[in-house]
C-alpha atoms as a printed R data frame, in Angstrom:
    type eleno elety resid chain resno       x       y       z
1   ATOM     1    CA   MET     A     1 -43.108 -56.829   7.603
2   ATOM     2    CA   ASP     A     2 -43.996 -59.893   5.328
3   ATOM     3    CA   MET     A     3 -44.311 -57.572   2.215
4   ATOM     4    CA   PHE     A     4 -40.567 -56.775   2.485
5   ATOM     5    CA   LYS     A     5 -39.426 -60.162   3.424
6   ATOM     6    CA   ASN     A     6 -41.032 -61.677   0.378
7   ATOM     7    CA   ASN     A     7 -40.111 -59.207  -1.792
8   ATOM     8    CA   LYS     A     8 -43.794 -58.717  -3.049
9   ATOM     9    CA   TYR     A     9 -43.142 -55.052  -4.131
10  ATOM    10    CA   PRO     A    10 -39.713 -53.901  -6.125
11  ATOM    11    CA   LYS     A    11 -37.562 -52.243  -4.286
12  ATOM    12    CA   THR     A    12 -37.290 -49.173  -6.516
13  ATOM    13    CA   LEU     A    13 -41.440 -48.836  -6.269
14  ATOM    14    CA   LEU     A    14 -41.116 -48.963  -2.316
15  ATOM    15    CA   LEU     A    15 -38.332 -46.030  -2.877
16  ATOM    16    CA   SER     A    16 -40.347 -44.261  -5.193
17  ATOM    17    CA   ALA     A    17 -43.701 -44.258  -2.934
18  ATOM    18    CA   ALA     A    18 -41.056 -43.131   0.100
19  ATOM    19    CA   ILE     A    19 -39.699 -40.360  -1.945
20  ATOM    20    CA   GLY     A    20 -43.210 -39.308  -3.171
21  ATOM    21    CA   SER     A    21 -44.608 -39.203   0.725
22  ATOM    22    CA   VAL     A    22 -41.626 -37.047   1.664
23  ATOM    23    CA   GLY     A    23 -41.995 -34.742  -1.525
24  ATOM    24    CA   LEU     A    24 -45.772 -34.357  -0.469
25  ATOM    25    CA   GLY     A    25 -44.859 -33.489   3.112
26  ATOM    26    CA   LEU     A    26 -42.503 -30.989   1.873
27  ATOM    27    CA   SER     A    27 -44.660 -29.426  -0.586
28  ATOM    28    CA   PHE     A    28 -47.520 -28.736   2.188
29  ATOM    29    CA   GLN     A    29 -44.802 -27.361   4.551
30  ATOM    30    CA   ALA     A    30 -43.551 -25.109   1.479
31  ATOM    31    CA   SER     A    31 -47.243 -23.965   1.010
32  ATOM    32    CA   ALA     A    32 -47.681 -23.290   4.524
33  ATOM    33    CA   ASP     A    33 -44.447 -21.277   4.719
34  ATOM    34    CA   GLN     A    34 -45.510 -19.334   1.692
35  ATOM    35    CA   TYR     A    35 -48.804 -17.752   3.498
36  ATOM    36    CA   SER     A    36 -47.106 -17.078   6.584
37  ATOM    37    CA   ASP     A    37 -44.234 -15.434   4.844
38  ATOM    38    CA   ALA     A    38 -46.716 -13.248   3.128
39  ATOM    39    CA   ALA     A    39 -48.551 -12.572   6.289
40  ATOM    40    CA   LYS     A    40 -44.888 -11.495   7.767
41  ATOM    41    CA   LYS     A    41 -44.295  -9.158   4.559
42  ATOM    42    CA   TRP     A    42 -47.518  -7.224   5.041
43  ATOM    43    CA   VAL     A    43 -47.468  -6.677   8.729
44  ATOM    44    CA   ASN     A    44 -44.016  -5.591   8.399
45  ATOM    45    CA   GLU     A    45 -44.639  -3.283   5.553
46  ATOM    46    CA   ALA     A    46 -47.974  -2.361   5.254
47  ATOM    47    CA   PHE     A    47 -49.777  -2.846   8.530
48  ATOM    48    CA   LYS     A    48 -47.464  -1.041  10.619
49  ATOM    49    CA   ASN     A    49 -50.175   1.247  12.561
50  ATOM    50    CA   SER     A    50 -52.161  -1.434  14.481
51  ATOM    51    CA   THR     A    51 -53.142  -1.345  17.987
52  ATOM    52    CA   LEU     A    52 -52.144  -4.896  17.871
53  ATOM    53    CA   THR     A    53 -48.462  -5.983  18.604
54  ATOM    54    CA   LYS     A    54 -47.116  -7.784  15.816
55  ATOM    55    CA   GLU     A    55 -46.993 -10.938  17.727
56  ATOM    56    CA   GLU     A    56 -50.744 -10.883  17.947
57  ATOM    57    CA   GLN     A    57 -51.022  -9.370  14.715
58  ATOM    58    CA   MET     A    58 -49.232 -12.721  13.286
59  ATOM    59    CA   LYS     A    59 -51.757 -14.950  15.602
60  ATOM    60    CA   GLU     A    60 -54.576 -13.447  13.542
61  ATOM    61    CA   MET     A    61 -52.871 -13.942  10.397
62  ATOM    62    CA   GLU     A    62 -52.167 -17.715  11.058
63  ATOM    63    CA   TRP     A    63 -55.944 -18.076  11.739
64  ATOM    64    CA   PHE     A    64 -56.696 -16.588   8.487
65  ATOM    65    CA   ILE     A    65 -54.093 -19.004   7.019
66  ATOM    66    CA   GLN     A    66 -55.724 -21.857   8.461
67  ATOM    67    CA   ALA     A    67 -59.644 -21.040   7.777
68  ATOM    68    CA   ALA     A    68 -58.757 -20.291   3.990
69  ATOM    69    CA   GLU     A    69 -57.089 -23.385   3.522
70  ATOM    70    CA   GLN     A    70 -60.432 -25.227   2.088
71  ATOM    71    CA   PHE     A    71 -61.290 -22.361  -0.120
72  ATOM    72    CA   ARG     A    72 -57.578 -21.809  -1.731
73  ATOM    73    CA   GLY     A    73 -57.712 -21.375  -5.487
74  ATOM    74    CA   MET     A    74 -60.940 -19.927  -5.351
75  ATOM    75    CA   ASP     A    75 -61.899 -16.596  -7.357
76  ATOM    76    CA   ILE     A    76 -63.863 -14.100  -5.754
77  ATOM    77    CA   ASN     A    77 -64.981 -10.812  -7.400
78  ATOM    78    CA   VAL     A    78 -66.154  -7.771  -5.200
79  ATOM    79    CA   VAL     A    79 -67.377  -4.555  -6.586
80  ATOM    80    CA   SER     A    80 -67.662  -1.188  -5.104
81  ATOM    81    CA   GLU     A    81 -68.139   2.536  -5.904
82  ATOM    82    CA   THR     A    82 -64.493   4.476  -6.674
83  ATOM    83    CA   ILE     A    83 -63.626   6.556  -3.704
84  ATOM    84    CA   ALA     A    84 -60.425   6.703  -2.126
85  ATOM    85    CA   THR     A    85 -61.376   4.259   0.935
86  ATOM    86    CA   HIS     A    86 -62.196   1.476  -1.736
87  ATOM    87    CA   GLU     A    87 -59.106   2.188  -3.760
88  ATOM    88    CA   TYR     A    88 -57.015   1.309  -0.814
89  ATOM    89    CA   GLU     A    89 -59.152  -1.833  -0.221
90  ATOM    90    CA   SER     A    90 -58.798  -2.687  -4.141
91  ATOM    91    CA   LYS     A    91 -55.209  -2.005  -4.659
92  ATOM    92    CA   VAL     A    92 -53.773  -2.846  -0.953
93  ATOM    93    CA   LEU     A    93 -56.078  -5.127   0.994
94  ATOM    94    CA   ALA     A    94 -57.349  -7.386  -1.789
95  ATOM    95    CA   GLU     A    95 -53.640  -8.053  -2.724
96  ATOM    96    CA   ALA     A    96 -52.950  -8.955   0.714
97  ATOM    97    CA   PHE     A    97 -55.538 -11.162   1.236
98  ATOM    98    CA   SER     A    98 -55.032 -13.338  -1.823
99  ATOM    99    CA   GLU     A    99 -51.104 -13.502  -1.043
100 ATOM   100    CA   ILE     A   100 -52.062 -14.474   2.742
101 ATOM   101    CA   THR     A   101 -55.010 -16.951   1.688
102 ATOM   102    CA   GLY     A   102 -54.453 -18.086  -1.341
103 ATOM   103    CA   ILE     A   103 -57.856 -17.086  -2.339
104 ATOM   104    CA   ASN     A   104 -57.845 -15.352  -5.262
105 ATOM   105    CA   LEU     A   105 -59.592 -11.622  -4.683
106 ATOM   106    CA   THR     A   106 -60.382  -9.279  -7.304
107 ATOM   107    CA   HIS     A   107 -61.882  -5.811  -6.156
108 ATOM   108    CA   THR     A   108 -63.698  -3.948  -8.808
109 ATOM   109    CA   LEU     A   109 -63.942  -0.402  -8.797
110 ATOM   110    CA   ILE     A   110 -66.974   1.466 -10.881
111 ATOM   111    CA   GLN     A   111 -68.931   4.372 -10.315
112 ATOM   112    CA   GLU     A   112 -71.589   4.435  -7.686
113 ATOM   113    CA   GLY     A   113 -74.557   4.414 -10.262
114 ATOM   114    CA   ASP     A   114 -73.153   1.427 -11.900
115 ATOM   115    CA   VAL     A   115 -73.014  -0.431  -8.708
116 ATOM   116    CA   ILE     A   116 -76.772   0.339  -7.772
117 ATOM   117    CA   GLU     A   117 -77.569  -0.495 -10.909
118 ATOM   118    CA   LYS     A   118 -75.634  -4.018 -11.570
119 ATOM   119    CA   LEU     A   119 -76.752  -4.697  -7.586
120 ATOM   120    CA   GLN     A   120 -80.649  -4.591  -8.402
121 ATOM   121    CA   THR     A   121 -79.922  -6.461 -11.923
122 ATOM   122    CA   GLN     A   122 -78.286  -9.252  -9.620
123 ATOM   123    CA   MET     A   123 -81.056  -9.310  -6.923
124 ATOM   124    CA   GLN     A   124 -83.906  -8.912  -9.483
125 ATOM   125    CA   SER     A   125 -82.565 -11.880 -12.017
126 ATOM   126    CA   GLY     A   126 -80.680 -14.286  -9.634
127 ATOM   127    CA   ARG     A   127 -77.877 -14.360 -11.981
128 ATOM   128    CA   ASN     A   128 -74.321 -13.687 -10.299
129 ATOM   129    CA   ILE     A   129 -72.703 -10.415 -11.351
130 ATOM   130    CA   TYR     A   130 -70.440 -10.151  -8.525
131 ATOM   131    CA   ASP     A   131 -69.506 -12.468  -5.401
132 ATOM   132    CA   GLY     A   132 -69.748  -9.483  -2.921
133 ATOM   133    CA   TRP     A   133 -70.912  -5.759  -2.848
134 ATOM   134    CA   VAL     A   134 -69.867  -3.056  -0.928
135 ATOM   135    CA   ASN     A   135 -72.426  -0.459  -1.041
136 ATOM   136    CA   ASP     A   136 -73.938   2.206   1.238
137 ATOM   137    CA   SER     A   137 -76.204   1.490   4.236
138 ATOM   138    CA   ASP     A   138 -79.192   3.669   2.756
139 ATOM   139    CA   LEU     A   139 -79.678   0.742   0.570
140 ATOM   140    CA   ILE     A   140 -80.498  -1.568   3.145
141 ATOM   141    CA   GLY     A   141 -83.999  -0.874   2.662
142 ATOM   142    CA   THR     A   142 -83.882  -2.164  -0.814
143 ATOM   143    CA   HIS     A   143 -81.795  -5.222   0.259
144 ATOM   144    CA   PHE     A   144 -84.384  -6.012   3.002
145 ATOM   145    CA   ARG     A   145 -87.275  -5.720   0.489
146 ATOM   146    CA   TYR     A   146 -85.272  -8.441  -1.724
147 ATOM   147    CA   GLY     A   147 -84.846 -10.813   1.108
148 ATOM   148    CA   LYS     A   148 -81.044 -10.081   0.933
149 ATOM   149    CA   VAL     A   149 -80.553  -8.854   4.665
150 ATOM   150    CA   MET     A   150 -78.794 -11.390   7.181
151 ATOM   151    CA   PRO     A   151 -77.916 -10.474  10.673
152 ATOM   152    CA   VAL     A   152 -73.988 -10.620  11.054
153 ATOM   153    CA   GLU     A   153 -74.435 -12.019  14.575
154 ATOM   154    CA   ASP     A   154 -76.369 -14.985  13.212
155 ATOM   155    CA   ILE     A   155 -73.710 -15.691  10.749
156 ATOM   156    CA   MET     A   156 -70.963 -15.338  13.249
157 ATOM   157    CA   ASN     A   157 -72.614 -17.571  15.819
158 ATOM   158    CA   GLY     A   158 -74.012 -20.104  13.057
159 ATOM   159    CA   GLU     A   159 -72.606 -21.453   9.821
160 ATOM   160    CA   GLY     A   160 -69.817 -18.900   9.776
161 ATOM   161    CA   LYS     A   161 -68.663 -19.494  13.063
162 ATOM   162    CA   ASP     A   162 -65.442 -21.349  11.786
163 ATOM   163    CA   LEU     A   163 -64.841 -18.667   9.546
164 ATOM   164    CA   THR     A   164 -65.273 -15.802  12.266
165 ATOM   165    CA   LEU     A   165 -61.989 -14.677  14.097
166 ATOM   166    CA   PRO     A   166 -62.172 -15.491  17.391
167 ATOM   167    CA   THR     A   167 -60.774 -12.441  18.408
168 ATOM   168    CA   LEU     A   168 -63.655 -10.287  16.427
169 ATOM   169    CA   ASP     A   169 -65.489  -7.608  18.440
170 ATOM   170    CA   LEU     A   170 -68.399  -5.594  16.487
171 ATOM   171    CA   ASP     A   171 -68.069  -2.720  19.065
172 ATOM   172    CA   ASP     A   172 -64.407  -2.106  17.553
173 ATOM   173    CA   PHE     A   173 -66.388  -1.008  14.405
174 ATOM   174    CA   ILE     A   174 -67.661   2.454  13.755
175 ATOM   175    CA   GLY     A   175 -71.015   3.075  11.688
176 ATOM   176    CA   LEU     A   176 -73.019   0.316  12.784
177 ATOM   177    CA   ASP     A   177 -75.594   2.428  13.998
178 ATOM   178    CA   PHE     A   178 -76.170   3.127  10.439
179 ATOM   179    CA   THR     A   179 -77.287  -0.237  10.083
180 ATOM   180    CA   THR     A   180 -78.911  -1.118  13.011
181 ATOM   181    CA   GLY     A   181 -82.063   0.855  14.788
182 ATOM   182    CA   LEU     A   182 -85.669  -0.660  14.315
183 ATOM   183    CA   MET     A   183 -83.742  -3.770  12.511
184 ATOM   184    CA   ALA     A   184 -82.158  -4.579  15.908
185 ATOM   185    CA   SER     A   185 -79.166  -6.490  15.277
186 ATOM   186    CA   SER     A   186 -75.950  -5.491  13.119
187 ATOM   187    CA   THR     A   187 -76.760  -6.605   9.521
188 ATOM   188    CA   ASN     A   188 -74.744  -7.620   6.590
189 ATOM   189    CA   CYS     A   189 -76.098  -7.378   3.021
190 ATOM   190    CA   LEU     A   190 -75.144 -10.780   1.138
191 ATOM   191    CA   THR     A   191 -76.281 -11.562  -2.259
192 ATOM   192    CA   ASN     A   192 -74.617 -14.866  -2.874
193 ATOM   193    CA   SER     A   193 -73.079 -17.888  -0.786
194 ATOM   194    CA   LEU     A   194 -69.191 -17.320  -0.490
195 ATOM   195    CA   PRO     A   195 -66.875 -17.761   2.088
196 ATOM   196    CA   THR     A   196 -66.961 -14.706   4.363
197 ATOM   197    CA   PHE     A   197 -64.097 -14.236   6.653
198 ATOM   198    CA   THR     A   198 -64.837 -11.741   9.326
199 ATOM   199    CA   GLY     A   199 -61.747 -10.233  11.217
200 ATOM   200    CA   SER     A   200 -59.485  -7.238  11.843
201 ATOM   201    CA   ALA     A   201 -56.064  -8.598  11.443
202 ATOM   202    CA   LEU     A   202 -55.854  -7.177   7.611
203 ATOM   203    CA   THR     A   203 -56.677  -3.764   8.688
204 ATOM   204    CA   GLY     A   204 -55.725  -3.728  12.306
205 ATOM   205    CA   SER     A   205 -58.934  -2.365  13.000
206 ATOM   206    CA   SER     A   206 -59.037  -3.912  16.884
207 ATOM   207    CA   ALA     A   207 -59.346  -0.162  18.053
208 ATOM   208    CA   LYS     A   208 -62.055   1.095  19.733
209 ATOM   209    CA   THR     A   209 -63.227   4.147  17.665
């Protein structure tokens, strides 16, 4: 090329640029390996009881890793009442999600009354207290009155399609009868816009119950 023949650029500069490009490529590879290694660790150590094979689990994990790439480094704060199920979500699943996706997820546990009080405060004021809430389905009427109920299927087929695990089947989940009925479609109560990854790999919940 002319630029090499005419020596317009010092060789040291060209070498530095080449090394920088290689280093950048290695950095991206190391980052990808970091999340894949984390996924393998969790599949082998914590998610052994699953209806999925390890290969199927890792395929779903790789989907999570790729889908989360644009959100890495983001901080998300979720809250729920203190019960055994939520303790597992807070201590195990939140850590797994953070390590596998690179999204910093904090799952806080508080008393049920505090969850309801803070939730209503956020819906009334519009001031963000938490990004995500885990609350009982008997509050669906409250969410509906505040205009905060969104059909899960609408999200899955619309703006959240790229963030919905392709192998997800809502029929695999128990409890949908508590949040359907007259409202027709499965519902998800959201109080803020945030990346919602809909999937089952992290819990191995692909079994019909």
